[in-house]
N, C-alpha and C positions, 0 to 999 in steps of 0.2 A: 442598503440595509445597514442597520446599526449593529456593529460588530461587538460580540460579547467575548469571543475567544477565537484563537487562531492555532492551527496545527502546523508544526514545523515539518518540512520534508527536504530531502537532499537537493531538489532543484532550487531551493531557496539559496543555499550556499554555492551551488554551481553558478547561479546567476551573479551572485555577489563577487565571485572570483573570476568572472569572465568565461566560465565553462572551459577550463583548460583541458586539453585532450579530446574535446569533442570536435569532429570534423566540421568545417565551416558550413557545409551544406546542410547539416543537421541542427545548426544553432538557430533557435527562434530569435527574432529581433529583440534587442534589449537597449533601452535608451536611458539616459540620465536626466534627472535624478531617478534612482531606482527605488520603488516601493515594492518589496517582494511579498510573497505569500499568496497561496491559492486555496488552502483549506480553511474554512470559516464556518462559524455557527453564530447566529444572531437573530435579529428581529427585523422584519420588513418595515422600513420607515417611509418609503415612497415607492410608487410604481410608475412605469412609463405609460404613454397614452394607449398602447395596444395591450396592456396587461390588466386583468380584472382587479378592481380595487378591493375585492373581498380578501386579497392576500395581505392587505395592510394589517400590521400587528401580529402576523403569523411568525412563529418560531421556525426557522429553517436552517439547514446546513448543506454544504456542498463543496465541490471542487470547481473552482472558477476558471473557465475558459482555458483549460489545459488540454493539450500541449501548445495551443496557439500562442500563448504568452506565458512567460515566467514571472511577470510582474502584474498580477491581477490586483495588487494593492491591498491585500488582506491585513498587512501589518498597519492597521489604521483604525480609527474610531468608526469610520463609515467606508463601505466598499460597494461597488456596482457589480451586480450579478445578473447574468442572463437567467430568465425564468426556467429554462431547460436544464440548468446546471445545479439546481437546488431541489431539495425534497423536504417534507415536513420533518422536523426534529423529533425523534422518539421522546415521548413525554417523560419517561423515567430517567432520561439522561440529562445531566447538567450540560450547559453549553461547552464547558471545557472538554468533557468527554466526547461530545458530538463533534467538536472541531478536530479531534484527534483521528476521526474515522475516514473521511472521504478518500484521499488519495491512496492510503494503505489498503483500505477495504476494497475499493474498486480495483486496485492492482491484483489482490488475491482473487477476487471474483472473476475478473476478465481473463486471468491466466488459467484458472482452475475450472470455471463453470460456464461462463457465457461471455464471449468477446463483446458482443453487443453493438459492433460497428463494422463497417466495411473498409475502413481506412487501411492502406497497406502499412506494414511495419517499416520503419526507417532502417531497421537492422538487417533485413533479409528480404528476398523475393517471395519465399514460401509463406503462405498465410498461416496464421496461428489458429488452430482448431482444437479447443480443449478436449481431452479424452474424457468420456463419460465416467463419472465416479459413482461408486455404490458399494454395497457389501461384496466382499471378495476382491476389492482393489486396495492396493497399498500405496500411500503417498509419503514420500520423504520430504521434509521441509528443512532446508539448510538455512541457518540464520534465524532459527525459529523463535527466538525471544524478542526480536526487533519489531518495528512497527508493522511491516507487512507480514512477517513470519508468524507472530502470535495470533493474528487474525486468520491467516491461511490455515493454521492448525485447526481452528474452530470451523472454518468453512468446509474443509475436507471432512471433518467429523460429522458436520450437519448433513453431508451427502451420504454418510454411512461407511466411509472409507476407514481403513486402519491407517494410523498416522505414526510415523517415526519422526521425532523431533531431534535436530542436531543443534547444539549450542554448548556454551561452557557450563561446567558443572554447577555453578551457583544458580542456574536457571531451572534446574531439574524439577523441583517441587512446583514452581510456577507453571511449567509447561504440562506437567502431569495433571495439575488441577484444571487446566484448560481442555484436557481430554487426550493428550498424547498417550498412545499405547506403548511406545518404546522410546527410550531416551538414549542418545549417544553424546557423551562428553568428548568433543573433538580435541580437547587438550590431552586426553588420555588415549584415545584410539581414533583412527581415521575411519570414517563411515564406509569408504570404498573398500576397506580391508575386511569388513565384517557384515556388510549388507549385500544381499543378492535378490534378484527376482522382484524388484520394485516396479510398479506400474507407472508411477509419475514421480519425478524429482522436481520440486520447485526450489531452485537455488536463489534465495533472496540476496545472496552476496554476488554471485555471477562473476563475469569478467574472465580473464585469461585462464584461471584455474578451474573453471566450471566443468571442463571436459573430464576431470578426474572422477566425476560421478557416472560416467558411461558404464563402467563394470557393474554398477549396482542395479542396472535396469534389466528386466526380463526382455526377451524378444517381443517386439510390439510395444515396448515401453516408450515413454516420452520424457525428455529433459527440457525444462523451461528455465533458462537463466534470465533473471529479471534485468540484470545488466549484461548484455550479450557479449560473448567472447568469440574466440576463433575455434571453428570446428571443421572437420574434414568430412565432406559429404560421402566420400567413398567408405570411410571408416564407419560412419553411421549406417550406411546401407549394409555393410558386411555384418554389423552387429544386429541389424534389424530393428533399429530404434529411430525415433524422430526427435529432432532438436529444433524447437521453434521459440521465438520470442515475440513480443509486441510492445506497444507503448500505451500506457494507461491513458484513457480519455475521459473527460467530464461526462457524466450522465446522471441527471437527477432521477430519471426513471429507474435506473439500476439501483441507485441509493435507496429509493423508496421501496424497492423489492427486497433488498438485502436487509433493510431496517427491520423487517419482520423477524429476522433472527435475533435481533436485539430485543424486540418487544416481547418475544416468547421465551427469553432467557437462554437461548442457545448460543449467544455470542456476547462477549463483554470486551470492552477496550480497556487496556491498562495504561496508566499514566506513569511514565518514568520520572518526570519532573515537570514543574510548572514555574513560569516566570512572569512578572509583570511586563507589559509591552515595552516600558522604558528600559527593561533589562534584556532586550532581544540579543544584545551582544553576548551576554553571559549564557543565554540559551544556545546560541550557535557554538560557543566554546564547549558547552556540555555535549552537544551533538558531535563535535570533532573528537571528543574523548572516546566515543564509541562504547560498545558493550551495553547498549540500552536494553531496558526491559519495558517494552511498550513504546509510547510516544512522548514527545516533548510538546508542551503547549504554552502559548502566551495568553495571559489573562488581560482582557482589554476593558470590559465593563467593570465598574466598581463593585466589589463584593463577590465577583465570580470566583468560585472555589473549585479547585481541581483535585480535591482529596478523593482517594479511591473509595 
């Protein structure tokens, strides 16, 4: 496919840095030279012998071959995509906005709504089964302004849930505009001190501190750390809560399904910043700075615009 834009994701810099801290058994193979990038939007330029040629010239977007590889080669003018990894690009989206969606949107969807695959989690033996959301359920999203978080707020709202967004204060207006019913500025107060009886916590930060959200859950509640941390099964059982995680996987079928939320105006993607492909280093430096509002994208095709 002819690449028009690429979305940046944490696995891009994990691969670049050799995935420090990741157990060897969980590391996918990485070879040099490394061409990172898995989130892409572009135009089908050629097809394989077993693919219908009616796809030629189609505008598509997708998450390429993840987590099988961290080097699908999206940081390039052309990339190879499996037909099952891509979906038709929503017509009203520029390529830059479409490229910002796949990994983050699929992460929100697979954690909150539908896992969509039977692959075991690399983080735990227990399968991840999303708790049904709807009116009467409350979802807390930690790290709500970032790539996964701002989409998760909207996915939960599309299911009818009440949403509590946790982020720094400068993101409050942004998140309320996306539908957050309650906002907590974590620099002012800790959510675990003021929130109780939540049905689902999606912790987009995750890691060792994720267990601090256990007191916010109602009995029967679920905590989903995107980056899994250390938990005590006995403590979880005593509290009557479930803690599960999973690993996002490529799915063109799910992207096509969730794209309907974009097409009917129930979901929008925010661009934190955009860079030319030649400035990928600067894009990674921006990512390292943290405190993003939405996604970072690389513009590949001439004239591609990432203006909001």
